[in-house]
TIKEZA-126054 format. One record per residue: residue number from 1; residue in one letter; z negated, y, x of N, C-alpha, C in turn. Coordinates in steps of 0.2 Angstrom, whole numbers, plus 2048, in hexadecimal, padded with zeros to 3 digits. Layout:
! TIKEZA-126054
(atom NUM,A,(Z,Y,X),(Z,Y,X),(Z,Y,X))
...
END
This chain:
! TIKEZA-126054
(atom 1,M,(C15,E1C,A43),(C11,E22,A44),(C15,E28,A40))
(atom 2,G,(C13,E2B,A3B),(C17,E30,A38),(C17,E37,A3C))
(atom 3,L,(C1C,E3B,A3A),(C1D,E41,A3D),(C18,E46,A3B))
(atom 4,P,(C15,E4A,A3F),(C11,E4F,A3D),(C13,E54,A38))
(atom 5,S,(C0F,E56,A33),(C12,E5A,A2D),(C14,E61,A2F))
(atom 6,V,(C12,E63,A35),(C14,E6A,A38),(C1C,E6A,A39))
(atom 7,I,(C1F,E64,A3B),(C26,E64,A3D),(C2A,E61,A38))
(atom 8,V,(C27,E5F,A32),(C2B,E5C,A2D),(C30,E61,A2A))
(atom 9,L,(C2D,E67,A28),(C31,E6D,A25),(C37,E6F,A29))
(atom 10,P,(C36,E71,A30),(C3B,E73,A34),(C40,E6D,A35))
(atom 11,L,(C3E,E67,A35),(C43,E62,A36),(C47,E61,A30))
(atom 12,L,(C44,E62,A2A),(C48,E62,A24),(C4D,E68,A23))
(atom 13,I,(C4B,E6D,A26),(C50,E73,A26),(C56,E72,A2A))
(atom 14,V,(C54,E6F,A30),(C5A,E6D,A35),(C5F,E68,A32))
(atom 15,V,(C5C,E63,A2F),(C60,E5E,A2C),(C64,E61,A26))
(atom 16,A,(C61,E65,A22),(C65,E68,A1C),(C6A,E6D,A1F))
(atom 17,A,(C69,E70,A24),(C6E,E75,A27),(C74,E71,A2A))
(atom 18,G,(C72,E6B,A2D),(C78,E67,A2F),(C7C,E64,A2A))
(atom 19,V,(C79,E62,A24),(C7C,E5F,A1F),(C81,E64,A1C))
(atom 20,Y,(C7E,E6A,A1B),(C82,E70,A18),(C88,E72,A1C))
(atom 21,Y,(C87,E71,A23),(C8D,E73,A28),(C92,E6E,A27))
(atom 22,I,(C90,E67,A27),(C95,E62,A26),(C99,E62,A1F))
(atom 23,Y,(C95,E64,A1A),(C98,E65,A13),(C9D,E6A,A13))
(atom 24,N,(C9C,E70,A17),(CA0,E76,A17),(CA6,E74,A1B))
(atom 25,E,(CA5,E70,A20),(CAB,E6E,A24),(CB0,E69,A20))
(atom 26,I,(CAD,E65,A1D),(CB1,E60,A18),(CB5,E64,A13))
(atom 27,L,(CB1,E69,A10),(CB5,E6D,A0B),(CBA,E71,A0E))
(atom 28,H,(CB9,E74,A14),(CBE,E78,A18),(CC5,E73,A19))
(atom 29,F,(CC3,E6D,A1B),(CC9,E68,A1D),(CCC,E66,A16))
(atom 30,M,(CC9,E65,A11),(CCC,E63,A0B),(CD0,E69,A08))
(atom 31,S,(CCD,E6F,A09),(CD1,E75,A06),(CD8,E75,A08))
(atom 32,K,(CD9,E73,A0E),(CE0,E73,A11),(CE4,E6E,A0E))
(atom 33,S,(CE1,E68,A0D),(CE5,E62,A0B),(CE7,E63,A03))
(atom 34,L,(CE2,E66,9FF),(CE3,E67,9F8),(CE9,E6B,9F6))
(atom 35,V,(CEA,E70,9FA),(CF0,E75,9F8),(CF6,E73,9FC))
(atom 36,R,(CF6,E6E,A00),(CFC,E6C,A04),(D02,E6A,9FF))
(atom 37,N,(D08,E6D,A00),(D0E,E6C,9FC),(D0E,E6F,9F5))
(atom 38,K,(D08,E73,9F3),(D07,E76,9ED),(D0B,E7D,9ED))
(atom 39,V,(D0F,E7E,9E8),(D13,E84,9E7),(D0E,E8A,9E5))
(atom 40,V,(D0C,E8F,9E9),(D07,E94,9E7),(D0B,E9B,9E7))
(atom 41,V,(D0A,E9E,9E2),(D0C,EA5,9E1),(D07,EAA,9E2))
(atom 42,I,(D08,EAF,9E6),(D03,EB4,9E7),(D06,EBB,9E5))
(atom 43,T,(D04,EBE,9E0),(D07,EC4,9DD),(D07,ECA,9E1))
(atom 44,D,(D02,ECB,9E5),(D02,ED1,9EA),(D00,ECE,9F0))
(atom 45,A,(D04,ECB,9F4),(D03,EC8,9FA),(D02,ECD,A00))
(atom 46,V,(D04,ED3,9FF),(D03,ED8,A05),(CFD,EDC,A04))
(atom 47,S,(CF9,EDB,9FF),(CF2,EDE,9FF),(CEE,EDB,A04))
(atom 48,G,(CE8,EDE,A05),(CE3,EDA,A0A),(CE1,ED3,A08))
(atom 49,V,(CDF,ED3,A01),(CDD,ECC,9FF),(CE3,EC7,9FE))
(atom 50,G,(CE9,ECA,9FC),(CEF,EC6,9FC),(CF1,EC3,A03))
(atom 51,T,(CF1,EC7,A08),(CF3,EC5,A0F),(CEE,EC0,A11))
(atom 52,E,(CE7,EC1,A10),(CE3,EBC,A12),(CE4,EB5,A0E))
(atom 53,C,(CE6,EB6,A08),(CE7,EB0,A04),(CED,EAC,A07))
(atom 54,A,(CF2,EB0,A08),(CF9,EAD,A0B),(CF7,EA9,A11))
(atom 55,R,(CF3,EAC,A16),(CF1,EA8,A1C),(CEE,EA2,A1B))
(atom 56,L,(CE9,EA2,A16),(CE5,E9C,A14),(CEA,E97,A11))
(atom 57,F,(CED,E98,A0C),(CF2,E93,A09),(CF7,E91,A0D))
(atom 58,H,(CFA,E96,A12),(CFF,E94,A16),(CFD,E8E,A1B))
(atom 59,K,(CF7,E90,A1E),(CF4,E8B,A23),(CF2,E84,A1F))
(atom 60,G,(CF1,E85,A19),(CF0,E7E,A15),(CF6,E7A,A13))
(atom 61,G,(CFC,E7D,A15),(D02,E79,A13),(D05,E7B,A0D))
(atom 62,A,(D03,E80,A09),(D06,E82,A03),(D0D,E85,A03))
(atom 63,R,(D11,E84,9FE),(D17,E87,9FE),(D16,E8E,9FA))
(atom 64,L,(D16,E93,9FE),(D14,E99,9FC),(D1A,E9D,9F9))
(atom 65,I,(D19,EA1,9F4),(D1E,EA6,9F1),(D1A,EAC,9F1))
(atom 66,L,(D1C,EB0,9F6),(D18,EB7,9F7),(D1C,EBC,9F4))
(atom 67,C,(D18,EC0,9F0),(D1B,EC6,9EC),(D18,ECC,9EE))
(atom 68,G,(D1C,ED1,9ED),(D1A,ED8,9EF),(D1F,EDD,9ED))
(atom 69,T,(D1D,EE4,9ED),(D21,EE9,9EB),(D27,EEB,9F0))
(atom 70,G,(D26,EE9,9F6),(D2B,EEB,9FB),(D2D,EE6,A00))
(atom 71,W,(D33,EE6,A03),(D35,EE1,A07),(D32,EE2,A0E))
(atom 72,D,(D30,EE8,A10),(D2E,EE9,A17),(D27,EE5,A18))
(atom 73,K,(D22,EE6,A14),(D1C,EE3,A15),(D1C,EDB,A14))
(atom 74,L,(D21,ED9,A0F),(D21,ED2,A0E),(D24,ECF,A14))
(atom 75,E,(D29,ED2,A17),(D2D,ECF,A1D),(D28,ECF,A23))
(atom 76,S,(D24,ED4,A23),(D1F,ED4,A29),(D1A,ECF,A28))
(atom 77,L,(D17,ECD,A22),(D13,EC8,A20),(D16,EC1,A22))
(atom 78,Y,(D1C,EC1,A20),(D20,EBB,A21),(D20,EB9,A29))
(atom 79,D,(D22,EBE,A2D),(D22,EBD,A34),(D1B,EBB,A37))
(atom 80,S,(D16,EBE,A34),(D0F,EBD,A37),(D0D,EB6,A35))
(atom 81,L,(D10,EB3,A2F),(D0E,EAC,A2D),(D12,EA7,A31))
(atom 82,T,(D18,EA8,A32),(D1D,EA3,A35),(D1D,EA3,A3D))
(atom 83,T,(D1B,EA9,A40),(D1B,EA9,A47),(D15,EA4,A4A))
(atom 84,D,(D18,E9F,A4E),(D13,E9A,A51),(D11,E95,A4C))
(atom 85,A,(D13,E95,A46),(D11,E90,A41),(D15,E8A,A42))
(atom 86,D,(D12,E84,A41),(D14,E7D,A42),(D19,E7C,A3C))
(atom 87,P,(D1F,E7B,A3C),(D23,E7A,A36),(D22,E73,A33))
(atom 88,R,(D1F,E6E,A37),(D1D,E68,A34),(D17,E68,A30))
(atom 89,E,(D13,E6E,A31),(D0D,E6E,A2D),(D0D,E74,A27))
(atom 90,T,(D12,E78,A28),(D12,E7E,A24),(D19,E7F,A21))
(atom 91,F,(D1A,E83,A1C),(D20,E85,A19),(D21,E8C,A19))
(atom 92,A,(D28,E8E,A1B),(D29,E95,A1B),(D29,E98,A14))
(atom 93,P,(D25,E9D,A13),(D24,EA0,A0C),(D2B,EA3,A09))
(atom 94,K,(D2B,EA3,A03),(D30,EA6,9FF),(D2E,EAD,9FD))
(atom 95,L,(D32,EB2,9FD),(D31,EB9,9FC),(D34,EBB,9F5))
(atom 96,V,(D30,EBF,9F1),(D32,EC1,9EB),(D30,EC8,9EA))
(atom 97,I,(D34,ECD,9E8),(D32,ED4,9E6),(D2F,ED4,9DF))
(atom 98,L,(D29,ED6,9DF),(D25,ED6,9D8),(D22,EDD,9D7))
(atom 99,D,(D24,EE0,9D2),(D20,EE7,9D1),(D1E,EE7,9C9))
(atom 100,F,(D18,EE6,9C8),(D16,EE6,9C1),(D16,EEC,9BD))
(atom 101,S,(D17,EF2,9C1),(D18,EF8,9BE),(D1F,EF9,9BB))
(atom 102,D,(D24,EF4,9BD),(D2B,EF3,9BA),(D2B,EED,9B6))
(atom 103,M,(D29,EEE,9AF),(D28,EE8,9AB),(D2F,EE6,9A9))
(atom 104,D,(D34,EEA,9A9),(D3B,EE8,9A7),(D3E,EE3,9AC))
(atom 105,S,(D3B,EE2,9B2),(D3E,EDD,9B7),(D3A,ED7,9B7))
(atom 106,M,(D35,ED6,9B2),(D31,ED0,9B3),(D35,EC9,9B1))
(atom 107,E,(D3A,ECA,9AD),(D3E,EC4,9AB),(D42,EC1,9B1))
(atom 108,D,(D45,EC6,9B5),(D48,EC4,9BB),(D43,EC1,9C0))
(atom 109,V,(D3D,EC4,9C1),(D39,EC2,9C6),(D36,EBB,9C4))
(atom 110,I,(D35,EBA,9BE),(D32,EB3,9BC),(D38,EAE,9BE))
(atom 111,A,(D3E,EAF,9BC),(D43,EAB,9BE),(D44,EAA,9C5))
(atom 112,E,(D43,EAF,9C9),(D44,EAE,9D0),(D3E,EAA,9D3))
(atom 113,V,(D38,EAB,9D1),(D32,EA7,9D3),(D33,EA0,9D1))
(atom 114,V,(D35,E9E,9CB),(D36,E97,9C9),(D3C,E94,9CD))
(atom 115,D,(D41,E98,9CF),(D47,E95,9D3),(D45,E93,9DA))
(atom 116,C,(D3F,E96,9DD),(D3E,E95,9E4),(D3C,E8E,9E5))
(atom 117,Y,(D38,E8A,9E1),(D37,E83,9E1),(D38,E7F,9DB))
(atom 118,G,(D39,E83,9D6),(D3A,E7F,9CF),(D34,E7E,9CB))
(atom 119,C,(D2E,E80,9CE),(D28,E80,9CB),(D23,E84,9CE))
(atom 120,V,(D1D,E85,9CB),(D17,E89,9CE),(D11,E85,9CC))
(atom 121,D,(D0D,E83,9D2),(D07,E7F,9D1),(D01,E84,9D0))
(atom 122,V,(D01,E8A,9D4),(CFC,E8E,9D4),(CFE,E95,9D4))
(atom 123,L,(CFC,E99,9CF),(CFE,EA0,9CE),(CF8,EA4,9CF))
(atom 124,I,(CF8,EA8,9D5),(CF2,EAD,9D6),(CF4,EB4,9D4))
(atom 125,C,(CF1,EB7,9CF),(CF2,EBD,9CD),(CED,EC2,9D0))
(atom 126,N,(CEF,EC5,9D6),(CEA,ECA,9D9),(CED,ED1,9D9))
(atom 127,S,(CF2,ED2,9D6),(CF4,ED9,9D6),(CEF,EDE,9D2))
(atom 128,S,(CEF,EE4,9D4),(CEA,EE8,9D1),(CEB,EF0,9D3))
(atom 129,M,(CEA,EF4,9CE),(CEB,EFB,9CE),(CE4,EFE,9CC))
(atom 130,K,(CE2,F03,9D1),(CDB,F06,9CF),(CDC,F0D,9CD))
(atom 131,L,(CD8,F10,9C9),(CD8,F17,9C7),(CD1,F19,9C6))
(atom 132,K,(CCF,F1E,9C9),(CC8,F21,9C8),(CC9,F28,9C6))
(atom 133,A,(CC7,F2A,9C0),(CC8,F31,9BD),(CC4,F31,9B6))
(atom 134,P,(CC2,F37,9B4),(CBF,F38,9AE),(CC4,F37,9A8))
(atom 135,V,(CC2,F34,9A3),(CC6,F32,99D),(CCB,F38,99B))
(atom 136,Q,(CC9,F3E,99B),(CCD,F43,998),(CD3,F45,99D))
(atom 137,S,(CD2,F43,9A3),(CD7,F45,9A8),(CDD,F40,9A9))
(atom 138,I,(CDC,F3A,9A5),(CE1,F34,9A6),(CE6,F35,9A1))
(atom 139,S,(CED,F35,9A3),(CF2,F36,99F),(CF4,F2F,99C))
(atom 140,L,(CF8,F2F,996),(CFA,F29,993),(CFF,F25,998))
(atom 141,E,(D03,F28,99C),(D07,F25,9A1),(D03,F21,9A6))
(atom 142,Q,(CFD,F24,9A8),(CF9,F21,9AD),(CF5,F1B,9AA))
(atom 143,D,(CF3,F1B,9A3),(CF1,F16,9A0),(CF6,F10,99F))
(atom 144,R,(CFC,F12,99E),(D01,F0C,99D),(D02,F09,9A4))
(atom 145,N,(D03,F0D,9A9),(D04,F0A,9B0),(CFF,F05,9B2))
(atom 146,I,(CF8,F07,9B1),(CF3,F03,9B3),(CF3,EFC,9AF))
(atom 147,M,(CF4,EFD,9A8),(CF5,EF7,9A4),(CFA,EF3,9A6))
(atom 148,D,(D00,EF5,9A8),(D06,EF1,9AA),(D04,EED,9B0))
(atom 149,V,(D01,EF0,9B5),(CFF,EED,9BB),(CF9,EE8,9BB))
(atom 150,N,(CF4,EEA,9B7),(CEE,EE6,9B7),(CEE,EE1,9B1))
(atom 151,Y,(CF2,EE2,9AC),(CF2,EDE,9A6),(CF8,EDB,9A4))
(atom 152,F,(CFD,EDF,9A2),(D04,EDD,9A0),(D07,ED9,9A5))
(atom 153,G,(D07,EDB,9AB),(D0A,ED7,9B0),(D08,ED0,9B1))
(atom 154,P,(D01,ECF,9B3),(CFF,EC9,9B4),(D00,EC4,9AE))
(atom 155,S,(CFE,EC7,9A8),(CFF,EC3,9A2),(D06,EC1,9A0))
(atom 156,T,(D0B,EC5,9A2),(D12,EC3,9A1),(D14,EBE,9A6))
(atom 157,L,(D12,EBF,9AC),(D14,EBA,9B1),(D11,EB3,9B0))
(atom 158,A,(D0B,EB3,9AD),(D07,EAD,9AB),(D0B,EA9,9A6))
(atom 159,K,(D0D,EAD,9A1),(D11,EAB,99B),(D18,EA8,99E))
(atom 160,G,(D1B,EAB,9A3),(D21,EA9,9A6),(D21,EA2,9A9))
(atom 161,V,(D1B,EA0,9AC),(D1B,E9A,9B0),(D17,E95,9AC))
(atom 162,L,(D14,E97,9A6),(D11,E92,9A2),(D15,E8C,99F))
(atom 163,P,(D1B,E8D,99D),(D1F,E88,99A),(D20,E82,99F))
(atom 164,M,(D21,E83,9A5),(D22,E7E,9AA),(D1C,E7B,9AC))
(atom 165,M,(D16,E7E,9AC),(D10,E7B,9AD),(D0E,E77,9A7))
(atom 166,I,(D0F,E79,9A1),(D0E,E75,99B),(D12,E6E,99B))
(atom 167,S,(D18,E6F,99D),(D1D,E69,99D),(D1B,E64,9A3))
(atom 168,R,(D18,E67,9A8),(D15,E62,9AE),(D0E,E60,9AD))
(atom 169,R,(D0B,E63,9A8),(D04,E62,9A6),(CFF,E63,9AC))
(atom 170,S,(D01,E68,9B0),(CFD,E6A,9B6),(CFE,E71,9B8))
(atom 171,G,(CF9,E74,9BB),(CFA,E7B,9BE),(CF4,E7F,9BE))
(atom 172,H,(CF4,E84,9C2),(CED,E88,9C2),(CEF,E8F,9C3))
(atom 173,I,(CEC,E93,9BE),(CED,E9A,9BE),(CE7,E9E,9C0))
(atom 174,V,(CE7,EA2,9C5),(CE1,EA5,9C7),(CE2,EAD,9C6))
(atom 175,L,(CDD,EB0,9C2),(CDD,EB7,9C2),(CD8,EBA,9C6))
(atom 176,V,(CDA,EBE,9CB),(CD5,EC1,9D0),(CD4,EC8,9CC))
(atom 177,N,(CCE,EC8,9C8),(CCD,ECE,9C4),(CC8,ED2,9C8))
(atom 178,S,(CC4,ED6,9C4),(CBE,EDA,9C7),(CB8,ED9,9C2))
(atom 179,I,(CB2,EDB,9C5),(CAC,EDB,9C1),(CAD,EE0,9BC))
(atom 180,Q,(CB1,EE5,9BC),(CB2,EEA,9B7),(CB7,EE7,9B1))
(atom 181,G,(CB9,EE1,9B2),(CBB,EDE,9AC),(CB6,EDB,9A8))
(atom 182,R,(CB0,EDB,9AA),(CAA,ED9,9A6),(CA5,EDE,9A5))
(atom 183,L,(CA5,EE4,9A9),(CA0,EE9,9A9),(CA4,EEF,9AB))
(atom 184,A,(CA4,EF4,9A6),(CA7,EFA,9A7),(CA2,F00,9A9))
(atom 185,V,(CA5,F04,9AE),(CA1,F09,9B1),(CA5,F10,9B0))
(atom 186,P,(CA1,F15,9B0),(CA4,F1C,9AF),(CAA,F1D,9B4))
(atom 187,F,(CAF,F21,9B2),(CB4,F23,9B6),(CB9,F1E,9B8))
(atom 188,R,(CB9,F18,9B4),(CBD,F13,9B6),(CC0,F10,9AF))
(atom 189,S,(CC1,F15,9AA),(CC2,F13,9A3),(CC9,F0F,9A3))
(atom 190,S,(CCE,F11,9A6),(CD5,F0E,9A5),(CD5,F07,9A9))
(atom 191,Y,(CD2,F08,9AF),(CD1,F02,9B3),(CCD,EFC,9B0))
(atom 192,A,(CC7,EFE,9AE),(CC3,EF9,9AA),(CC6,EF6,9A4))
(atom 193,A,(CCA,EFB,9A0),(CCD,EF8,99A),(CD2,EF3,99C))
(atom 194,S,(CD6,EF4,9A1),(CDB,EF0,9A3),(CD8,EE9,9A6))
(atom 195,K,(CD3,EEA,9A9),(CD0,EE3,9AC),(CCC,EDF,9A6))
(atom 196,H,(CC9,EE3,9A1),(CC7,EE0,99B),(CCC,EDC,998))
(atom 197,A,(CD2,EDF,997),(CD7,EDC,993),(CDA,ED6,997))
(atom 198,A,(CDA,ED6,99E),(CDD,ED0,9A1),(CD8,ECB,9A1))
(atom 199,Q,(CD1,ECC,9A1),(CCC,EC7,9A1),(CCC,EC4,99A))
(atom 200,A,(CCD,EC7,995),(CCD,EC4,98E),(CD4,EC0,98D))
(atom 201,F,(CD9,EC2,990),(CDF,EBE,98F),(CDF,EB8,993))
(atom 202,F,(CDC,EB8,999),(CDC,EB1,99D),(CD6,EAD,99A))
(atom 203,D,(CD1,EB0,997),(CCC,EAC,994),(CCF,EA8,98E))
(atom 204,C,(CD3,EAC,98A),(CD6,EA8,985),(CDB,EA3,987))
(atom 205,L,(CDF,EA5,98C),(CE4,EA0,98F),(CE1,E9A,991))
(atom 206,R,(CDB,E9A,995),(CD7,E94,997),(CD6,E8F,992))
(atom 207,A,(CD4,E91,98C),(CD2,E8D,987),(CD9,E8A,984))
(atom 208,E,(CDE,E8E,983),(CE4,E8C,980),(CE8,E86,984))
(atom 209,V,(CE7,E87,98B),(CEB,E82,98F),(CE7,E7C,992))
(atom 210,E,(CE1,E7C,991),(CDD,E77,994),(CDF,E70,992))
(atom 211,E,(CE2,E6F,98C),(CE4,E68,98A),(CEA,E66,98E))
(atom 212,Y,(CEE,E6B,991),(CF4,E69,995),(CF2,E68,99C))
(atom 213,G,(CEC,E68,99E),(CEA,E67,9A5),(CEA,E6D,9A9))
(atom 214,I,(CEB,E73,9A6),(CEC,E79,9AA),(CE5,E7C,9AB))
(atom 215,I,(CE4,E7E,9B1),(CDD,E82,9B3),(CDF,E89,9B3))
(atom 216,V,(CDA,E8D,9B0),(CDB,E94,9B0),(CD4,E97,9B3))
(atom 217,S,(CD4,E9B,9B8),(CCE,E9D,9BC),(CCE,EA5,9BC))
(atom 218,T,(CC9,EA7,9BB),(CC8,EAF,9BC),(CC2,EB0,9C1))
(atom 219,I,(CC4,EB4,9C6),(CBF,EB6,9CB),(CBE,EBE,9CA))
(atom 220,S,(CB8,EBF,9C8),(CB5,EC6,9C8),(CB1,EC8,9CE))
(atom 221,H,(CB4,ECD,9D1),(CB1,ECF,9D8),(CB0,ED6,9D7))
(atom 222,T,(CAB,ED8,9DC),(CAA,EDF,9DD),(CAF,EE3,9E1))
(atom 223,F,(CAD,EE9,9E3),(CB2,EED,9E7),(CB4,EE9,9ED))
(atom 224,I,(CBA,EEA,9EF),(CBD,EE6,9F5),(CBC,EEB,9FB))
(atom 225,N,(CB9,EE9,9FF),(CB7,EEE,A05),(CBC,EEC,A0B))
(atom 226,A,(CC1,EEF,A0C),(CC6,EED,A11),(CC5,EF1,A17))
(atom 227,S,(CC1,EF7,A17),(CC0,EFB,A1D),(CBB,EF8,A22))
(atom 228,E,(CBC,EFA,A28),(CB8,EF7,A2E),(CB2,EFA,A2E))
(atom 229,L,(CB2,F01,A2D),(CAB,F05,A2D),(CAB,F09,A27))
(atom 230,P,(CA5,F0A,A24),(CA4,F0E,A1E),(CA6,F16,A20))
(atom 231,P,(CA9,F19,A1B),(CAB,F20,A1D),(CA5,F25,A1D))
(atom 232,V,(CA5,F2A,A21),(CA0,F2E,A22),(CA0,F34,A1C))
(atom 233,E,(C9B,F34,A19),(C9B,F39,A13),(C97,F3F,A14))
(atom 234,E,(C99,F44,A11),(C95,F4A,A12),(C8F,F4A,A0D))
(atom 235,P,(C89,F4D,A0F),(C83,F4D,A0B),(C85,F50,A04))
(atom 236,V,(C82,F4D,9FF),(C82,F4F,9F8),(C7B,F4F,9F5))
(atom 237,P,(C7A,F53,9F0),(C74,F53,9ED),(C71,F4C,9EB))
(atom 238,K,(C6B,F4B,9EC),(C68,F44,9EB),(C69,F42,9E3))
(atom 239,P,(C6C,F3D,9E2),(C6D,F3B,9DB),(C67,F37,9D8))
(atom 240,N,(C68,F35,9D2),(C63,F31,9CE),(C61,F2B,9D3))
(atom 241,P,(C5B,F29,9D4),(C59,F24,9D9),(C5C,F1D,9D6))
(atom 242,V,(C5C,F1C,9D0),(C5E,F16,9CD),(C66,F15,9CE))
(atom 243,A,(C69,F1B,9CC),(C71,F1B,9CC),(C73,F1A,9D4))
(atom 244,E,(C6F,F1E,9D8),(C71,F1D,9DF),(C70,F16,9E2))
(atom 245,F,(C6B,F13,9E0),(C6A,F0C,9E2),(C70,F07,9E0))
(atom 246,I,(C71,F08,9D9),(C77,F04,9D6),(C7D,F06,9DA))
(atom 247,A,(C7F,F0C,9DB),(C85,F0E,9DF),(C85,F0B,9E6))
(atom 248,R,(C80,F0B,9E9),(C7F,F08,9F0),(C81,F01,9F0))
(atom 249,Q,(C7E,EFD,9EB),(C80,EF6,9EA),(C87,EF5,9E9))
(atom 250,L,(C8A,EF9,9E4),(C91,EF8,9E2),(C96,EF9,9E8))
(atom 251,T,(C94,EFD,9ED),(C99,EFF,9F2),(C99,EFA,9F8))
(atom 252,H,(C94,EF5,9F8),(C94,EF1,9FD),(C9B,EED,9FE))
(atom 253,G,(C9D,EEB,9F8),(CA4,EE8,9F7),(CA4,EE1,9FA))
(atom 254,V,(CAA,EDE,9FA),(CAB,ED7,9FC),(CB1,ED7,A01))
(atom 255,R,(CB1,ED4,A06),(CB6,ED4,A0B),(CBC,ED0,A09))
(atom 256,P,(CC3,ED2,A0A),(CC9,ECF,A08),(CC8,EC7,A0A))
(atom 257,S,(CC6,EC6,A10),(CC6,EBF,A13),(CC1,EBB,A0E))
(atom 258,V,(CBC,EBE,A0C),(CB7,EBA,A08),(CBA,EB9,A01))
(atom 259,L,(CBD,EBE,9FE),(CC0,EBD,9F8),(CC6,EB7,9F8))
(atom 260,A,(CCA,EB8,9FE),(CCF,EB3,9FE),(CCC,EAC,9FF))
(atom 261,N,(CC7,EAB,A03),(CC4,EA4,A03),(CC1,EA2,9FD))
(atom 262,E,(CBF,EA7,9F9),(CBC,EA5,9F2),(CC2,EA3,9ED))
(atom 263,I,(CC8,EA6,9EE),(CCE,EA4,9EA),(CD0,E9D,9EC))
(atom 264,M,(CD0,E9C,9F3),(CD2,E95,9F5),(CCD,E90,9F2))
(atom 265,Q,(CC7,E91,9F2),(CC2,E8C,9F0),(CC2,E8B,9E8))
(atom 266,T,(CC4,E91,9E5),(CC5,E91,9DE),(CCA,E8C,9DC))
(atom 267,V,(CD0,E8C,9E0),(CD6,E88,9DE),(CD4,E81,9E0))
(atom 268,N,(CD0,E80,9E5),(CCF,E79,9E7),(CCA,E75,9E3))
(atom 269,R,(CC5,E79,9E1),(CC0,E76,9DC),(CC1,E77,9D5))
(atom 270,K,(CC6,E7B,9D3),(CC8,E7C,9CC),(CC3,E7F,9C8))
(atom 271,R,(CC0,E84,9CB),(CBB,E88,9C8),(CBE,E8C,9C2))
(atom 272,K,(CBB,E8D,9BD),(CBE,E91,9B7),(CBC,E98,9B7))
(atom 273,E,(CB6,E9A,9BA),(CB3,EA1,9BA),(CAF,EA1,9C0))
(atom 274,V,(CB0,EA7,9C4),(CAD,EA8,9CA),(CAA,EB0,9CA))
(atom 275,L,(CA4,EB1,9CC),(CA1,EB8,9CC),(CA0,EB9,9D3))
(atom 276,L,(CA3,EBD,9D6),(CA2,EBF,9DD),(CA0,EC6,9DE))
(atom 277,V,(C99,EC7,9DD),(C96,ECE,9DD),(C8F,ECD,9E0))
(atom 278,H,(C8D,ED3,9E1),(C86,ED4,9E4),(C81,ED3,9DE))
(atom 279,P,(C7A,ED3,9DF),(C76,ED2,9DA),(C75,ED7,9D5))
(atom 280,I,(C76,EDE,9D7),(C76,EE3,9D2),(C7B,EE3,9CC))
(atom 281,P,(C81,EE1,9CE),(C86,EE1,9C8),(C84,EDB,9C4))
(atom 282,R,(C82,ED5,9C7),(C80,ED0,9C3),(C7A,ED2,9BE))
(atom 283,V,(C75,ED5,9C0),(C70,ED8,9BC),(C73,EDC,9B6))
(atom 284,A,(C77,EE1,9B8),(C7A,EE5,9B4),(C7E,EE1,9AE))
(atom 285,L,(C81,EDC,9B0),(C84,ED8,9AB),(C7F,ED5,9A5))
(atom 286,H,(C7A,ED3,9A8),(C74,ED1,9A3),(C72,ED6,99F))
(atom 287,L,(C71,EDC,9A2),(C6E,EE2,99F),(C73,EE4,999))
(atom 288,R,(C79,EE3,99B),(C7F,EE5,996),(C7E,EE1,98F))
(atom 289,S,(C7C,EDA,990),(C7B,ED6,98B),(C74,ED6,987))
(atom 290,L,(C6F,ED7,98C),(C68,ED7,989),(C65,EDD,987))
(atom 291,F,(C66,EE2,98C),(C63,EE9,98B),(C68,EEE,98C))
(atom 292,P,(C6E,EEF,988),(C73,EF3,989),(C71,EFB,989))
(atom 293,P,(C6C,EFD,985),(C6A,F04,985),(C67,F06,98C))
(atom 294,F,(C64,F02,98F),(C61,F03,996),(C67,F04,99B))
(atom 295,L,(C6C,F00,99B),(C72,F00,99F),(C76,F07,99E))
(atom 296,F,(C77,F08,997),(C7A,F0E,995),(C77,F14,998))
(atom 297,A,(C70,F14,998),(C6C,F1A,99A),(C6D,F1B,9A2))
(atom 298,V,(C6D,F16,9A5),(C6E,F16,9AD),(C75,F18,9AE))
(atom 299,L,(C7A,F16,9AB),(C81,F18,9AD),(C82,F20,9AB))
(atom 300,A,(C7F,F22,9A5),(C7F,F29,9A3),(C7C,F2D,9A8))
(atom 301,A,(C76,F2B,9AB),(C73,F2F,9B0),(C77,F30,9B6))
(atom 302,G,(C7A,F2A,9B8),(C7F,F2B,9BE),(C84,F30,9BD))
(atom 303,V,(C87,F30,9B7),(C8C,F35,9B5),(C8A,F3C,9B6))
(atom 304,K,(C84,F3D,9B3),(C81,F44,9B3),(C80,F46,9BA))
(atom 305,D,(C7D,F42,9BE),(C7C,F44,9C5),(C82,F45,9C9))
(atom 306,S,(C88,F41,9C7),(C8E,F43,9CB),(C91,F49,9C9))
(atom 307,V,(C91,F4B,9C2),(C93,F51,9C0),(C8F,F57,9C3))
(atom 308,L,(C89,F56,9C3),(C85,F5C,9C6),(C86,F5D,9CD))
(atom 309,A,(C87,F57,9D1),(C89,F58,9D8),(C8F,F5B,9D9))
(atom 310,E,(C95,F5A,9D5),(C9B,F5E,9D5),(C9A,F65,9D4))
(atom 311,Q,(C96,F67,9CF),(C95,F6E,9CE),(C91,F72,9D3))
(atom 312,M,(C8D,F6E,9D7),(C89,F71,9DC),(C8D,F72,9E3))
(atom 313,Q,(C93,F6F,9E3),(C97,F6F,9EA),(C9A,F75,9EB))
END
């Protein structure tokens, strides 16, 4: 006797949910074993995303090289990772001072990173510097600083570890970039330019090193939302409805833990490109390619509304 048709669909949903749950559990288990004993470098381990990455990879048994601009935060992270950790399952992280704004130190930094374990299996470039300002108010020094941190630093470090990856014919370089490396928005000129430069560099690098078995991944994410609660803002004049809707979508952001998990999955599954954004930025990317005049008009309308709002305050 067959099952009544009325319960077939709910039954299929339950079975599919069960299969999906088991699949995710298997992936979670494999994510730990796949990074075990791997030498993983995190360029900004003391940021929100970097700290979450450090915890994930440390639990997975990776040999971590944690980088940051100051000892205090690095040592605090070291203590939080090693306290109550099982030395049979995890490795005590190595700490390296890394400041991309000081490009003269990069040669020594690369040598120190390589000396930690003699090789690098995974390089995660997640350092970033943000800048929001009108074009005419940004100095040349600010332009250079943001290019150092967001472009010259990661590209120089990647070049530094590349020879050993080529000689071993293995390795994985991950650029944690921004959606603004693919889509520029007003008042982010220097930031978007640096992210576009980094995106282009690592896209070129991906093709050049594929023959050596080296994986290059780029993760383009939206705004990182590290706050617990959204800030309370004072009322402002109502902006253009389309621009307001886009701004609301763009400010939802992605949680550091979600982005860190995506980085882990990118390393495990060897994904070459990941887009971690809400639907509106995805649509904007397509508009940029298919109907650029419409996107330009929307962005320009948003700028006019913001200028008018400032004048009325």
